C-alpha positions as CSV (number, residue, x, y, z in Angstrom):
1,X,60.1,-1.8,45.0
2,X,62.4,-3.7,42.7
3,X,66.2,-3.3,43.1
4,X,68.5,-3.9,40.3
5,X,72.3,-4.1,40.5
6,X,75.2,-6.2,41.6
7,X,74.1,-9.0,44.0
8,X,76.3,-7.8,46.9
9,X,74.9,-4.2,46.4
10,X,71.3,-5.4,46.3
11,X,71.8,-7.6,49.4
12,X,73.3,-4.6,51.3
13,X,70.5,-2.3,50.2
14,X,67.9,-4.9,51.1
15,X,69.3,-5.2,54.7
16,X,69.0,-1.4,55.1
17,X,65.6,-1.1,53.5
18,X,63.8,-4.1,54.9
19,X,63.0,-7.7,53.8
20,X,63.9,-9.0,50.4
21,X,60.9,-10.8,49.0
22,X,62.4,-13.2,46.4
23,X,60.5,-15.1,43.7
24,X,60.1,-18.7,44.6
25,X,58.2,-21.7,43.3
26,X,57.6,-23.1,46.8
27,X,54.5,-22.5,48.9
28,X,54.7,-21.9,52.6
29,X,52.4,-24.9,53.3
30,X,52.5,-24.4,57.1
31,X,51.0,-21.0,56.6
32,X,48.3,-22.3,54.2
33,X,47.5,-25.4,56.2
34,X,47.2,-23.4,59.4
35,X,44.9,-21.0,57.8
36,X,42.6,-23.9,56.6
37,X,42.7,-25.8,59.9
38,X,42.0,-22.6,61.9
39,X,39.3,-21.6,59.5
40,X,37.6,-25.0,59.8
41,X,37.7,-24.7,63.6
42,X,36.1,-21.2,63.5
43,X,33.5,-22.5,61.1
44,X,32.6,-25.2,63.7
45,X,31.5,-22.6,66.2
46,X,27.7,-22.1,66.6
47,X,26.1,-19.1,68.3
48,X,22.4,-19.4,69.2
49,X,20.5,-16.1,69.0
50,X,16.8,-16.3,69.9
51,X,16.8,-20.1,69.5
52,X,18.2,-19.8,66.0
53,X,21.8,-21.4,65.6
54,X,24.2,-19.3,63.5
55,X,27.4,-20.7,62.0
56,X,29.9,-19.8,59.4
57,X,30.4,-23.5,58.4
58,X,33.9,-24.7,57.5
59,X,34.0,-23.0,54.2
60,X,32.9,-19.6,55.6
61,X,35.5,-20.1,58.4
62,X,38.2,-20.8,55.9
63,X,37.2,-17.7,53.9
64,X,37.4,-15.5,57.0
65,X,40.9,-17.0,57.9
66,X,42.0,-16.5,54.3
67,X,41.1,-12.8,54.7
68,X,43.0,-12.6,58.1
69,X,46.0,-14.5,56.8
70,X,46.1,-12.5,53.7
71,X,46.2,-9.3,55.8
72,X,48.9,-10.8,58.0
73,X,51.0,-11.5,54.8
74,X,50.5,-7.9,53.6
75,X,51.6,-6.4,57.0
76,X,54.5,-9.0,57.6
77,X,55.8,-10.1,54.3
78,X,58.4,-12.3,55.9
79,X,56.3,-15.4,56.0
80,X,53.4,-17.0,54.0
81,X,55.0,-16.8,50.6
82,X,52.7,-18.2,47.8
83,X,54.0,-18.2,44.2
84,X,52.2,-16.2,41.5
85,X,51.1,-19.4,39.8
86,X,49.5,-20.8,42.9
87,X,47.8,-17.4,43.6
88,X,46.3,-17.6,40.0
89,X,44.8,-21.1,40.8
90,X,43.4,-19.8,44.1
91,X,42.0,-16.7,42.4
92,X,40.3,-18.4,39.4
93,X,39.6,-22.0,40.3
94,X,39.4,-21.6,44.1
95,X,36.7,-18.9,44.1
96,X,34.6,-20.7,41.5
97,X,34.7,-24.0,43.4
98,X,33.8,-22.2,46.7
99,X,30.8,-20.5,45.0
100,X,29.7,-23.9,43.5
101,X,30.0,-25.7,46.9
102,X,27.9,-23.0,48.6
103,X,25.3,-23.1,45.9
104,X,25.1,-26.9,46.0
105,X,24.7,-26.8,49.8
106,X,22.1,-24.2,49.7
107,X,20.1,-25.5,46.7
108,X,18.1,-28.3,48.2
109,X,16.9,-26.2,51.2
110,X,16.0,-23.3,48.7
111,X,13.9,-25.5,46.5
112,X,12.3,-27.2,49.5
113,X,11.4,-23.8,50.9
114,X,10.1,-22.5,47.4
115,X,7.9,-25.6,47.0
116,X,6.4,-25.3,50.5
117,X,5.5,-21.6,49.7
118,X,4.2,-22.3,46.2
119,X,0.8,-20.8,47.0
120,X,2.6,-17.7,48.3
121,X,4.6,-17.4,45.1
122,X,1.4,-17.9,42.9
123,X,-0.6,-15.4,44.8
124,X,2.2,-12.8,44.7
125,X,2.5,-13.2,41.0
126,X,-1.1,-12.2,40.6
């Protein structure tokens, strides 16, 4: 909702309606930093199922915490303010860098696995 009017009238209406979310150029760095740190800690956890260790890794943990912190911001818009320009960077560059890092981390094991199963690939192609 956007309120337009005299400053004192807008302030009075904002107090009655809820929280006034004003435009700012400052990022709530405690909110962002806490999300990254908690995400990294969640990513360090390893669960072993059937002798196979499963983990999210630090980047996966940061992604999960980003989803949780985004939900928290949507439910309680009184904290965690991030300006539109910073959100644009996160949306465009951040996701691209995240996908590149995941691809670079998974690439060597993928090619190692594909070389070791070369005969399987050859026979399946026939």
